[in-house]
TORKOL-4160 file (C-alpha; in steps of 0.2 Angstrom, whole numbers, padded with zeros to 4 digits, m for minus):
327
<pt num="1" X="0053" Y="m0099" Z="m0150"/>
<pt num="2" X="0059" Y="m0103" Z="m0168"/>
<pt num="3" X="0052" Y="m0101" Z="m0185"/>
<pt num="4" X="0035" Y="m0095" Z="m0188"/>
<pt num="5" X="0024" Y="m0099" Z="m0172"/>
<pt num="6" X="0005" Y="m0100" Z="m0174"/>
<pt num="7" X="m0004" Y="m0084" Z="m0168"/>
<pt num="8" X="m0022" Y="m0086" Z="m0162"/>
<pt num="9" X="m0031" Y="m0070" Z="m0165"/>
<pt num="10" X="m0047" Y="m0069" Z="m0154"/>
<pt num="11" X="m0062" Y="m0059" Z="m0160"/>
<pt num="12" X="m0078" Y="m0058" Z="m0150"/>
<pt num="13" X="m0092" Y="m0053" Z="m0160"/>
<pt num="14" X="m0109" Y="m0046" Z="m0155"/>
<pt num="15" X="m0120" Y="m0035" Z="m0166"/>
<pt num="16" X="m0106" Y="m0026" Z="m0175"/>
<pt num="17" X="m0112" Y="m0028" Z="m0193"/>
<pt num="18" X="m0107" Y="m0010" Z="m0197"/>
<pt num="19" X="m0089" Y="m0013" Z="m0192"/>
<pt num="20" X="m0085" Y="m0031" Z="m0194"/>
<pt num="21" X="m0079" Y="m0031" Z="m0212"/>
<pt num="22" X="m0066" Y="m0018" Z="m0208"/>
<pt num="23" X="m0060" Y="m0027" Z="m0192"/>
<pt num="24" X="m0058" Y="m0044" Z="m0201"/>
<pt num="25" X="m0051" Y="m0037" Z="m0216"/>
<pt num="26" X="m0037" Y="m0029" Z="m0206"/>
<pt num="27" X="m0033" Y="m0046" Z="m0198"/>
<pt num="28" X="m0033" Y="m0057" Z="m0214"/>
<pt num="29" X="m0022" Y="m0045" Z="m0223"/>
<pt num="30" X="m0008" Y="m0046" Z="m0210"/>
<pt num="31" X="0009" Y="m0047" Z="m0217"/>
<pt num="32" X="0012" Y="m0061" Z="m0205"/>
<pt num="33" X="0002" Y="m0075" Z="m0212"/>
<pt num="34" X="0002" Y="m0090" Z="m0199"/>
<pt num="35" X="m0013" Y="m0085" Z="m0190"/>
<pt num="36" X="m0028" Y="m0095" Z="m0182"/>
<pt num="37" X="m0042" Y="m0083" Z="m0182"/>
<pt num="38" X="m0055" Y="m0087" Z="m0169"/>
<pt num="39" X="m0071" Y="m0077" Z="m0172"/>
<pt num="40" X="m0084" Y="m0080" Z="m0158"/>
<pt num="41" X="m0102" Y="m0075" Z="m0163"/>
<pt num="42" X="m0109" Y="m0071" Z="m0145"/>
<pt num="43" X="m0127" Y="m0073" Z="m0150"/>
<pt num="44" X="m0128" Y="m0058" Z="m0162"/>
<pt num="45" X="m0146" Y="m0053" Z="m0167"/>
<pt num="46" X="m0140" Y="m0043" Z="m0182"/>
<pt num="47" X="m0132" Y="m0049" Z="m0198"/>
<pt num="48" X="m0115" Y="m0052" Z="m0189"/>
<pt num="49" X="m0116" Y="m0070" Z="m0187"/>
<pt num="50" X="m0119" Y="m0073" Z="m0206"/>
<pt num="51" X="m0105" Y="m0061" Z="m0210"/>
<pt num="52" X="m0094" Y="m0072" Z="m0199"/>
<pt num="53" X="m0098" Y="m0087" Z="m0209"/>
<pt num="54" X="m0096" Y="m0078" Z="m0225"/>
<pt num="55" X="m0078" Y="m0073" Z="m0220"/>
<pt num="56" X="m0074" Y="m0091" Z="m0215"/>
<pt num="57" X="m0079" Y="m0096" Z="m0233"/>
<pt num="58" X="m0066" Y="m0084" Z="m0239"/>
<pt num="59" X="m0052" Y="m0088" Z="m0228"/>
<pt num="60" X="m0048" Y="m0105" Z="m0221"/>
<pt num="61" X="m0039" Y="m0098" Z="m0206"/>
<pt num="62" X="m0055" Y="m0092" Z="m0199"/>
<pt num="63" X="m0065" Y="m0103" Z="m0187"/>
<pt num="64" X="m0082" Y="m0097" Z="m0182"/>
<pt num="65" X="m0091" Y="m0102" Z="m0166"/>
<pt num="66" X="m0109" Y="m0097" Z="m0163"/>
<pt num="67" X="m0114" Y="m0097" Z="m0145"/>
<pt num="68" X="m0128" Y="m0090" Z="m0135"/>
<pt num="69" X="m0125" Y="m0072" Z="m0129"/>
<pt num="70" X="m0114" Y="m0072" Z="m0113"/>
<pt num="71" X="m0104" Y="m0056" Z="m0115"/>
<pt num="72" X="m0086" Y="m0051" Z="m0120"/>
<pt num="73" X="m0078" Y="m0062" Z="m0106"/>
<pt num="74" X="m0088" Y="m0078" Z="m0111"/>
<pt num="75" X="m0084" Y="m0076" Z="m0129"/>
<pt num="76" X="m0065" Y="m0073" Z="m0126"/>
<pt num="77" X="m0065" Y="m0088" Z="m0114"/>
<pt num="78" X="m0073" Y="m0099" Z="m0127"/>
<pt num="79" X="m0059" Y="m0095" Z="m0139"/>
<pt num="80" X="m0045" Y="m0097" Z="m0125"/>
<pt num="81" X="m0052" Y="m0115" Z="m0122"/>
<pt num="82" X="m0050" Y="m0120" Z="m0140"/>
<pt num="83" X="m0035" Y="m0110" Z="m0147"/>
<pt num="84" X="m0020" Y="m0120" Z="m0153"/>
<pt num="85" X="m0008" Y="m0106" Z="m0156"/>
<pt num="86" X="0008" Y="m0103" Z="m0146"/>
<pt num="87" X="0004" Y="m0085" Z="m0146"/>
<pt num="88" X="m0012" Y="m0075" Z="m0144"/>
<pt num="89" X="m0019" Y="m0057" Z="m0149"/>
<pt num="90" X="m0036" Y="m0050" Z="m0143"/>
<pt num="91" X="m0045" Y="m0039" Z="m0156"/>
<pt num="92" X="m0062" Y="m0032" Z="m0152"/>
<pt num="93" X="m0073" Y="m0033" Z="m0167"/>
<pt num="94" X="m0076" Y="m0014" Z="m0169"/>
<pt num="95" X="m0057" Y="m0011" Z="m0169"/>
<pt num="96" X="m0043" Y="m0014" Z="m0182"/>
<pt num="97" X="m0025" Y="m0020" Z="m0183"/>
<pt num="98" X="m0011" Y="m0011" Z="m0193"/>
<pt num="99" X="m0007" Y="m0023" Z="m0207"/>
<pt num="100" X="0011" Y="m0026" Z="m0200"/>
<pt num="101" X="0005" Y="m0028" Z="m0182"/>
<pt num="102" X="0008" Y="m0046" Z="m0180"/>
<pt num="103" X="0025" Y="m0046" Z="m0189"/>
<pt num="104" X="0031" Y="m0032" Z="m0178"/>
<pt num="105" X="0025" Y="m0039" Z="m0162"/>
<pt num="106" X="0032" Y="m0056" Z="m0165"/>
<pt num="107" X="0049" Y="m0050" Z="m0171"/>
<pt num="108" X="0050" Y="m0039" Z="m0155"/>
<pt num="109" X="0045" Y="m0054" Z="m0144"/>
<pt num="110" X="0058" Y="m0065" Z="m0152"/>
<pt num="111" X="0072" Y="m0052" Z="m0151"/>
<pt num="112" X="0069" Y="m0048" Z="m0133"/>
<pt num="113" X="0064" Y="m0066" Z="m0127"/>
<pt num="114" X="0048" Y="m0058" Z="m0120"/>
<pt num="115" X="0032" Y="m0065" Z="m0114"/>
<pt num="116" X="0021" Y="m0050" Z="m0118"/>
<pt num="117" X="0023" Y="m0036" Z="m0131"/>
<pt num="118" X="0013" Y="m0020" Z="m0129"/>
<pt num="119" X="0009" Y="m0008" Z="m0142"/>
<pt num="120" X="0000" Y="0009" Z="m0142"/>
<pt num="121" X="m0017" Y="0013" Z="m0149"/>
<pt num="122" X="m0024" Y="0025" Z="m0162"/>
<pt num="123" X="m0041" Y="0032" Z="m0158"/>
<pt num="124" X="m0052" Y="0035" Z="m0173"/>
<pt num="125" X="m0070" Y="0039" Z="m0177"/>
<pt num="126" X="m0080" Y="0032" Z="m0192"/>
<pt num="127" X="m0070" Y="0021" Z="m0204"/>
<pt num="128" X="m0055" Y="0033" Z="m0207"/>
<pt num="129" X="m0039" Y="0029" Z="m0198"/>
<pt num="130" X="m0022" Y="0037" Z="m0200"/>
<pt num="131" X="m0008" Y="0025" Z="m0196"/>
<pt num="132" X="0010" Y="0029" Z="m0193"/>
<pt num="133" X="0024" Y="0024" Z="m0206"/>
<pt num="134" X="0032" Y="0009" Z="m0197"/>
<pt num="135" X="0046" Y="0009" Z="m0209"/>
<pt num="136" X="0052" Y="0026" Z="m0202"/>
<pt num="137" X="0047" Y="0023" Z="m0184"/>
<pt num="138" X="0060" Y="0020" Z="m0170"/>
<pt num="139" X="0051" Y="0006" Z="m0160"/>
<pt num="140" X="0061" Y="0012" Z="m0144"/>
<pt num="141" X="0058" Y="m0004" Z="m0135"/>
<pt num="142" X="0056" Y="m0002" Z="m0116"/>
<pt num="143" X="0059" Y="m0018" Z="m0105"/>
<pt num="144" X="0050" Y="m0022" Z="m0089"/>
<pt num="145" X="0050" Y="m0036" Z="m0077"/>
<pt num="146" X="0033" Y="m0042" Z="m0071"/>
<pt num="147" X="0032" Y="m0030" Z="m0055"/>
<pt num="148" X="0038" Y="m0015" Z="m0066"/>
<pt num="149" X="0025" Y="m0019" Z="m0079"/>
<pt num="150" X="0012" Y="m0020" Z="m0065"/>
<pt num="151" X="0017" Y="m0004" Z="m0057"/>
<pt num="152" X="0017" Y="0005" Z="m0074"/>
<pt num="153" X="m0001" Y="m0002" Z="m0077"/>
<pt num="154" X="m0008" Y="0003" Z="m0059"/>
<pt num="155" X="0001" Y="0020" Z="m0059"/>
<pt num="156" X="m0006" Y="0023" Z="m0076"/>
<pt num="157" X="0011" Y="0028" Z="m0083"/>
<pt num="158" X="0008" Y="0025" Z="m0101"/>
<pt num="159" X="0004" Y="0007" Z="m0100"/>
<pt num="160" X="m0014" Y="0001" Z="m0102"/>
<pt num="161" X="m0022" Y="m0014" Z="m0094"/>
<pt num="162" X="m0031" Y="m0018" Z="m0110"/>
<pt num="163" X="m0029" Y="m0035" Z="m0117"/>
<pt num="164" X="m0031" Y="m0029" Z="m0135"/>
<pt num="165" X="m0017" Y="m0026" Z="m0147"/>
<pt num="166" X="m0005" Y="m0036" Z="m0136"/>
<pt num="167" X="0005" Y="m0051" Z="m0141"/>
<pt num="168" X="0005" Y="m0064" Z="m0127"/>
<pt num="169" X="0012" Y="m0081" Z="m0125"/>
<pt num="170" X="m0003" Y="m0092" Z="m0125"/>
<pt num="171" X="0004" Y="m0102" Z="m0109"/>
<pt num="172" X="0001" Y="m0086" Z="m0099"/>
<pt num="173" X="m0018" Y="m0090" Z="m0100"/>
<pt num="174" X="m0016" Y="m0107" Z="m0093"/>
<pt num="175" X="m0028" Y="m0106" Z="m0078"/>
<pt num="176" X="m0032" Y="m0088" Z="m0081"/>
<pt num="177" X="m0049" Y="m0083" Z="m0088"/>
<pt num="178" X="m0060" Y="m0067" Z="m0089"/>
<pt num="179" X="m0073" Y="m0065" Z="m0076"/>
<pt num="180" X="m0090" Y="m0068" Z="m0085"/>
<pt num="181" X="m0103" Y="m0054" Z="m0083"/>
<pt num="182" X="m0092" Y="m0041" Z="m0076"/>
<pt num="183" X="m0086" Y="m0024" Z="m0082"/>
<pt num="184" X="m0067" Y="m0020" Z="m0082"/>
<pt num="185" X="m0063" Y="m0038" Z="m0087"/>
<pt num="186" X="m0046" Y="m0034" Z="m0093"/>
<pt num="187" X="m0041" Y="m0025" Z="m0077"/>
<pt num="188" X="m0048" Y="m0040" Z="m0067"/>
<pt num="189" X="m0035" Y="m0052" Z="m0074"/>
<pt num="190" X="m0020" Y="m0041" Z="m0076"/>
<pt num="191" X="m0012" Y="m0047" Z="m0059"/>
<pt num="192" X="m0014" Y="m0065" Z="m0062"/>
<pt num="193" X="m0009" Y="m0064" Z="m0080"/>
<pt num="194" X="0006" Y="m0053" Z="m0078"/>
<pt num="195" X="0012" Y="m0063" Z="m0063"/>
<pt num="196" X="0016" Y="m0077" Z="m0076"/>
<pt num="197" X="0028" Y="m0066" Z="m0086"/>
<pt num="198" X="0046" Y="m0064" Z="m0084"/>
<pt num="199" X="0049" Y="m0050" Z="m0097"/>
<pt num="200" X="0037" Y="m0037" Z="m0104"/>
<pt num="201" X="0042" Y="m0026" Z="m0119"/>
<pt num="202" X="0032" Y="m0010" Z="m0124"/>
<pt num="203" X="0036" Y="m0003" Z="m0141"/>
<pt num="204" X="0033" Y="0015" Z="m0146"/>
<pt num="205" X="0022" Y="0013" Z="m0161"/>
<pt num="206" X="0003" Y="0013" Z="m0163"/>
<pt num="207" X="m0002" Y="m0004" Z="m0171"/>
<pt num="208" X="m0020" Y="m0005" Z="m0164"/>
<pt num="209" X="m0035" Y="0005" Z="m0170"/>
<pt num="210" X="m0047" Y="0009" Z="m0156"/>
<pt num="211" X="m0064" Y="0015" Z="m0163"/>
<pt num="212" X="m0073" Y="0028" Z="m0153"/>
<pt num="213" X="m0091" Y="0025" Z="m0151"/>
<pt num="214" X="m0104" Y="0035" Z="m0142"/>
<pt num="215" X="m0115" Y="0019" Z="m0139"/>
<pt num="216" X="m0101" Y="0009" Z="m0131"/>
<pt num="217" X="m0103" Y="0001" Z="m0114"/>
<pt num="218" X="m0090" Y="0013" Z="m0106"/>
<pt num="219" X="m0098" Y="0028" Z="m0115"/>
<pt num="220" X="m0112" Y="0029" Z="m0102"/>
<pt num="221" X="m0114" Y="0027" Z="m0083"/>
<pt num="222" X="m0121" Y="0011" Z="m0076"/>
<pt num="223" X="m0120" Y="0005" Z="m0058"/>
<pt num="224" X="m0111" Y="m0010" Z="m0065"/>
<pt num="225" X="m0096" Y="0001" Z="m0068"/>
<pt num="226" X="m0093" Y="0001" Z="m0050"/>
<pt num="227" X="m0085" Y="m0016" Z="m0053"/>
<pt num="228" X="m0069" Y="m0007" Z="m0055"/>
<pt num="229" X="m0070" Y="m0003" Z="m0036"/>
<pt num="230" X="m0073" Y="m0021" Z="m0032"/>
<pt num="231" X="m0059" Y="m0027" Z="m0042"/>
<pt num="232" X="m0046" Y="m0014" Z="m0035"/>
<pt num="233" X="m0052" Y="m0016" Z="m0017"/>
<pt num="234" X="m0050" Y="m0035" Z="m0019"/>
<pt num="235" X="m0033" Y="m0033" Z="m0027"/>
<pt num="236" X="m0027" Y="m0021" Z="m0013"/>
<pt num="237" X="m0031" Y="m0035" Z="0000"/>
<pt num="238" X="m0022" Y="m0048" Z="m0011"/>
<pt num="239" X="m0006" Y="m0038" Z="m0014"/>
<pt num="240" X="m0005" Y="m0034" Z="0005"/>
<pt num="241" X="m0003" Y="m0052" Z="0008"/>
<pt num="242" X="0006" Y="m0058" Z="m0008"/>
<pt num="243" X="0016" Y="m0043" Z="m0015"/>
<pt num="244" X="0017" Y="m0029" Z="m0003"/>
<pt num="245" X="0028" Y="m0018" Z="m0014"/>
<pt num="246" X="0014" Y="m0017" Z="m0027"/>
<pt num="247" X="0003" Y="m0009" Z="m0014"/>
<pt num="248" X="0006" Y="0009" Z="m0017"/>
<pt num="249" X="0003" Y="0007" Z="m0036"/>
<pt num="250" X="m0013" Y="m0003" Z="m0033"/>
<pt num="251" X="m0019" Y="0011" Z="m0021"/>
<pt num="252" X="m0016" Y="0024" Z="m0034"/>
<pt num="253" X="m0027" Y="0014" Z="m0046"/>
<pt num="254" X="m0040" Y="0012" Z="m0033"/>
<pt num="255" X="m0040" Y="0031" Z="m0030"/>
<pt num="256" X="m0043" Y="0034" Z="m0048"/>
<pt num="257" X="m0057" Y="0022" Z="m0048"/>
<pt num="258" X="m0065" Y="0031" Z="m0033"/>
<pt num="259" X="m0063" Y="0048" Z="m0041"/>
<pt num="260" X="m0071" Y="0042" Z="m0058"/>
<pt num="261" X="m0086" Y="0033" Z="m0050"/>
<pt num="262" X="m0089" Y="0047" Z="m0038"/>
<pt num="263" X="m0090" Y="0059" Z="m0052"/>
<pt num="264" X="m0100" Y="0048" Z="m0064"/>
<pt num="265" X="m0113" Y="0044" Z="m0051"/>
<pt num="266" X="m0116" Y="0062" Z="m0048"/>
<pt num="267" X="m0123" Y="0064" Z="m0066"/>
<pt num="268" X="m0139" Y="0056" Z="m0059"/>
<pt num="269" X="m0148" Y="0068" Z="m0047"/>
<pt num="270" X="m0161" Y="0056" Z="m0041"/>
<pt num="271" X="m0151" Y="0051" Z="m0026"/>
<pt num="272" X="m0151" Y="0032" Z="m0031"/>
<pt num="273" X="m0132" Y="0032" Z="m0032"/>
<pt num="274" X="m0129" Y="0041" Z="m0015"/>
<pt num="275" X="m0123" Y="0025" Z="m0006"/>
<pt num="276" X="m0111" Y="0022" Z="m0020"/>
<pt num="277" X="m0105" Y="0040" Z="m0020"/>
<pt num="278" X="m0103" Y="0039" Z="m0001"/>
<pt num="279" X="m0092" Y="0023" Z="m0003"/>
<pt num="280" X="m0081" Y="0032" Z="m0016"/>
<pt num="281" X="m0079" Y="0047" Z="m0005"/>
<pt num="282" X="m0075" Y="0037" Z="0010"/>
<pt num="283" X="m0062" Y="0028" Z="0000"/>
<pt num="284" X="m0054" Y="0044" Z="m0006"/>
<pt num="285" X="m0052" Y="0050" Z="0012"/>
<pt num="286" X="m0044" Y="0034" Z="0017"/>
<pt num="287" X="m0031" Y="0034" Z="0003"/>
<pt num="288" X="m0028" Y="0052" Z="m0001"/>
<pt num="289" X="m0013" Y="0055" Z="0011"/>
<pt num="290" X="m0005" Y="0039" Z="0006"/>
<pt num="291" X="m0006" Y="0044" Z="m0013"/>
<pt num="292" X="m0002" Y="0062" Z="m0010"/>
<pt num="293" X="0015" Y="0058" Z="m0003"/>
<pt num="294" X="0019" Y="0045" Z="m0016"/>
<pt num="295" X="0030" Y="0052" Z="m0029"/>
<pt num="296" X="0024" Y="0040" Z="m0043"/>
<pt num="297" X="0006" Y="0045" Z="m0042"/>
<pt num="298" X="0000" Y="0055" Z="m0057"/>
<pt num="299" X="m0003" Y="0074" Z="m0056"/>
<pt num="300" X="m0021" Y="0072" Z="m0061"/>
<pt num="301" X="m0024" Y="0061" Z="m0045"/>
<pt num="302" X="m0014" Y="0073" Z="m0034"/>
<pt num="303" X="m0025" Y="0088" Z="m0041"/>
<pt num="304" X="m0040" Y="0078" Z="m0036"/>
<pt num="305" X="m0033" Y="0074" Z="m0019"/>
<pt num="306" X="m0029" Y="0093" Z="m0015"/>
<pt num="307" X="m0047" Y="0097" Z="m0021"/>
<pt num="308" X="m0054" Y="0084" Z="m0009"/>
<pt num="309" X="m0047" Y="0092" Z="0006"/>
<pt num="310" X="m0058" Y="0107" Z="0002"/>
<pt num="311" X="m0073" Y="0096" Z="0003"/>
<pt num="312" X="m0084" Y="0084" Z="m0007"/>
<pt num="313" X="m0095" Y="0097" Z="m0015"/>
<pt num="314" X="m0080" Y="0107" Z="m0020"/>
<pt num="315" X="m0071" Y="0092" Z="m0027"/>
<pt num="316" X="m0085" Y="0087" Z="m0038"/>
<pt num="317" X="m0089" Y="0105" Z="m0044"/>
<pt num="318" X="m0070" Y="0109" Z="m0048"/>
<pt num="319" X="m0070" Y="0094" Z="m0060"/>
<pt num="320" X="m0086" Y="0098" Z="m0068"/>
<pt num="321" X="m0099" Y="0087" Z="m0059"/>
<pt num="322" X="m0111" Y="0094" Z="m0047"/>
<pt num="323" X="m0113" Y="0084" Z="m0031"/>
<pt num="324" X="m0131" Y="0084" Z="m0024"/>
<pt num="325" X="m0130" Y="0087" Z="m0005"/>
<pt num="326" X="m0140" Y="0076" Z="0006"/>
<pt num="327" X="m0155" Y="0084" Z="0015"/>
């Protein structure tokens, strides 16, 4: 990779008029200028679509595609199908990039001959965000091979499965697309995506601003969130056949999913999620010994495992969610 490769920046947009200007401004003002900015208006019903068009008039690097609403995955897939860059960055339209993000990411990729470069996130509320001073920051790069990266993701050891704020070689997405209409779309493609990498680098600097919103999809419980269990259970079966050494890490991630959905499902006392809660509880009992004796499993999971041996009611009560016993 020589010179200044073209980076495709993918921005799915749906009803984010309140935040869109800040997002796109952070992208067009990158110190790395050779960008192709693909803005996918996914059937917005507010002024977002018009805002996208106005931004395209201001900056010739922006290409806007208007399509019927199909969800985040459909919007990203549209952009993946049409991008021409050698590299790709995903940015959600209510988030922002540090103005040096692309420059730092591509420099790191070239220095380490990596396929993926990961950065950390800054969480923020409203429009105010406090960035670190990158001129005085030690990037402290950490190198992984693909299995090491996947283990770090599934063990939840400081490496997120998020697609946002990463710099990928575009070729990694050949034949890989996000599942349309499914929650946890990032987690769903981690395994096939990272299987295509040889070297992954994580740098110790926060270059992606993640906006905290009370109205976000993952800010409330929906039975669709049980997709995380489906994804992890399918992955467990897959790695048992293809890459058995990843199995302990995948089981740790699956256990986290069982704990999370069990507790969230108990927020509703109507009983309509009892079957889902039973599925999670049975999964916890199946995996808890394997994960308890695994030295890589995070302490939060081990605390949940120990509580689970005291019973389902106690588990849920200890971590703040009251289980409604069946009658």
